[in-house]
N, C-alpha and C positions, 0 to 999 in steps of 0.2 A: 552433464556430469562434471565437466571441467570446473565449473564454478563451485560445485559442492566439494570437489577435491581441494580447490583453493581455500575454501573455508574449513577444510579438514576436520579439525577437532571441535567444531561448533557444537556438536551434540553434547560432548562431555565438558566443554569449557576449560579443559586442562591445558590446552596449548596457549601459551602467552602471546603467540603471534596472531591468534584468531582475530582479536579486535583490530589489528593492523590490516589484515586481509579483508575484514568486513568494512573497514573505513574506506578501503580502495573500491569496494563494490558500491558503497554509498555514493562516492564521487563519480564513478563511471556511469552509474545509472540514475544519478540525481534523485536519490530516494528520499521521500518524505512520508509523513504519517499523519493520521487523523484518528482521534478517539470519538466514537459516537455511542450514545445510549442505545441499548438493545431492549425493545419493548415487546411485550406479549400481552394478549388479552386474557385475564383470568376473571371468571364470573362477570363478564361484560364490562370489566374495568381494565383500563390500560395500566400496565405495571412495568416498571423498569426491572428487568431480571438479570441484567449484566451490561457488558459493553461489547462493541465491535471495534477492534483496533485494525484499521486499514493501512497497509503499507502500499505505497505507490512508487513506481519507478518508470523511467522512460527509456527508450532505445538509445544505444550508444550513438555518439556523434557520427555522422556519415551514413547512417541508415536512413534511406529515403523511401517513402511510401510503403511502410510495413503492412503486411496483411494480418488480420486477426488469427492468432494461433501459429504464426510462422516461427521459424527457428529463432529469429531475433526476439520475438515475444517470449518464447520459452526460456531463452537465455536470461531475460529480465526476471521472469518468474522464478527461475532457479536461484538467482541472487536474493530475491525477496524471501524465498523459502529458507536459505541458509541463514539469513538474518533472523527470521521468525524462530527457527530452531534454537538460535543463540539467546534470544531475549525471553523465551518461555521459562518460567521457574522450573527447576528440576525437582525439588522436593514435593512430596504429596501434600496437598492442601485441601480445604473445603471447596476450592474452585477447580474448574476444569477448563481446558484450552483446546479448542478445535480449529484447525486450519482448514478453511473452505477450499475444496478442490479448484484447480485452475479452470476458469470459465472460458479460456481461449478467446477473450475479447480485448479490444482496444477501447479505452475510455477517454473521453475528452471532457475536461472540467473547466469551467470558467475561472475558478480560483487559481488554476495553474496555467492560465492563458491558452487553454485548449491544446496543450501539448499532447502527444499520443502516449497514453499511460497504460501500463499493465498493473493490476492490483492483486493483492493477496489480503484476505480478511482472516482475522483471528477472532473467534468468539470466546469471550471470557464470561463463564456462567458458573452456577453452583454445580458441584459434582453430583449431588443428589437433590431431588426436589427442584428441578430446573426452573419451575415457575415461581419460586420464592423471590421476594424483593431483593434487589442488590444490597449487599451489606459491606462491612469493612474489609472482608477478605478480598472481594472483587476489586474494590477501590485500591487496596494495597497492591495487589498484583498488577493492576493497570499502571500504577505509579512506578513500580519497579521496572516494568517493561518499557515505559516511555523514557525512564532515566537511562536504561541501557541503550535505547536508540539515540539519546542525546550524546552518550559516551562515544558512539562511533560516527557522530556528525550528521545523523538523519535530521531533517528539518521538519518542524511542525507545519502542516498544511501545504506549504509551498516552498519550492526551491528558490533561492535568491536570484538565479539567472532566468527565471521564468518571466522575462521581460517582453516577450513577443518576438524575439530574435530566433526562436526555434521553430519547430513545426507548427506551432500554434499560429504563427504569422501566415503560413500557407493557408490555414483554415479561414482566417479572417479575410485574407485577400480574395479567396474564392467566394466567400460570403458577400463581400462588397461587390464583386463582379456580378454575382447573381442578382443582387438588388438593383445594380445599374441596368442589367438586362430587363428586369421586370419594369423599371421605370420607363425605359425606351419603348417597350411594348405598349404601355399605357398611353404614351404620348402619340402613338400612331393612330 
């Protein structure tokens, strides 16, 4: 709840300090984003019906060995939720936006050097006739949302410091150790 209080008026967008508070969350949790096509099969044909905008953040520095769904993960997710609430367009359009509930997982992605991530997905689809092909409205909404993310400093795909110095390095070290142990067993 503390993070949502920090982002206070993110729902209304009336507080001019909101972007500043959200920028702080972006920096604290190294938040980045990725836009992916959302496909659905209609009459046995694959059709793009919208987009999935995925926001990802990692635990604060100093958090070691987080467990899926722990308080540290929930803190990251609350920050992602505050940002999602702020970027979603307020006026009613032909598009609809659904925030997927917290899956209480930690994700490891090679593109972010296997850092421990918490993610939040936003589905951008048609308000009615969800299986219709993506159109200019969804494209426009995605563009506006990613522009707002850029405004607060969220990075596309990967955070600049994802150089392996973070928790991803622990993952790679453990993986190398495992490979070394397998080789040692084969040599015996």
